[in-house]
N, C-alpha and C positions, 0 to 999 in steps of 0.2 A: 493549641494551648497545652502547656505542660500538664502531665499527670503526676501526682505525687504518691510515693509509697513511704509511709512513716515507719521507722524502725520501731522495734518493740520497747525501746527505752524512752521514746517520746510519749508523754502522758496522753491517754485517750481523750482528754478534754480538748487537745489541740485539733483533733479531727472533727469533733462535734462542733467546735466554735468556727473553724475555717469553713466548714460546709454551711453552717448557719449564716455566716457573713457573706459567703459567696452567693447563696440563694437570694440574699437581699440586694445584691449588686447585679445590675444588668450585664456588665462586662464579664463577671466571673461566675455567672449562673451555671455554666457547663463545666465547672472545675471538677475534676475527678481526684478524690483523695481516698486511698486505701491504706490499711495498716497491716503490718505483719500479723498473721493469725486470722485474717479475714478469709472467707471462702475464696479459693482460686489465687490467693496470695501465698508467699512463703509461710510455712508453719512457724509458730513461735519456737524459738530455740534453733532456728535454721543457722547453719554456719555462715559466718560473715562472707567468705568467698562465694557462696551460692547467691547472695543477694544481688550483686551487680549483674550476674548472668540472668537472673530472673528479670531484673529491671530492663536489661537490653532486649530480652525476648518479648516483653510486654509493653515496651515504650514508656516506662515510668522513670522519673527522677527520684532519687532517694533523699529523704530528709532524716538526718541523724544527729546525734550529739557525740558520736564516736570519732574523736579526733586522733586517737592513737593508731588503731589498726586499719581504718577505712582508707586512708591514703595509700597504704601498702597494698591493700586489695585492689584499689583502682589501678595502681601502677601495674600489678600483675595481670589484671583484666585487659588493659591496653596492650601490654607486651605480647599477650596471646592473640592479638589481632582483633579484639572485640571493642565494642563501643557502648556508650549509654548516654542518656539524656542529661546526666549530671548528678552531682551529689551536693546537697546543701547541708552544711554543718551549722547547727544552732549554737550560739554562744550561751554559756550557762547564765550569764547575768542579763540576758535579753528578756524582757517581759513577754508574756503570752501574746498580748496585744501587738507589740512590736514585731514579734515573729510572724503572726498571722498577717499583719499589714505587708510585711516583706514578701511572704509567699504569694499572697494575692497579687501584689504589684508585679512580681516576677512572672507569674503565670499569664497575666493579662498584657504586659507591656514588652515582653521579651520577643526577640526574633526567633524563628525556628532554628534550632540547634545552637543558639547563642551560648548555652551553658554545657554543651555536649563535651563529654570526655574530660571534664575538669571538676575540681572541688571549688565551691564557692562558700565562703564563710558569711553568715548573716550577723549583722546587717551588711548589705552590699556596699552602701555608700557611707 
């Protein structure tokens, strides 16, 4: 199952709600969601290029709303011969519920490495 790292611009309510909903779901009860600034996660204010490296080292996919620079950082990360589980970019007009539904569905129903080394915009379909 995918593990998610929420960047510091994703509201903290997303983490609380996704974990609450995952705990209620048999399929998603083991979902791991960390946020930047958590112990053992990148520190708040970490530079964007550091985040894909951390995600690769720890097996996390990044959830962000950074559409401007994150595609550039992913391209640089891949050009350097690195990989990561994926980057999910949240559309600003997507509701919290829709975003959480998408992330839980992706975590539960995706194949291993299905989103690896690419950016996926939410909603997927």
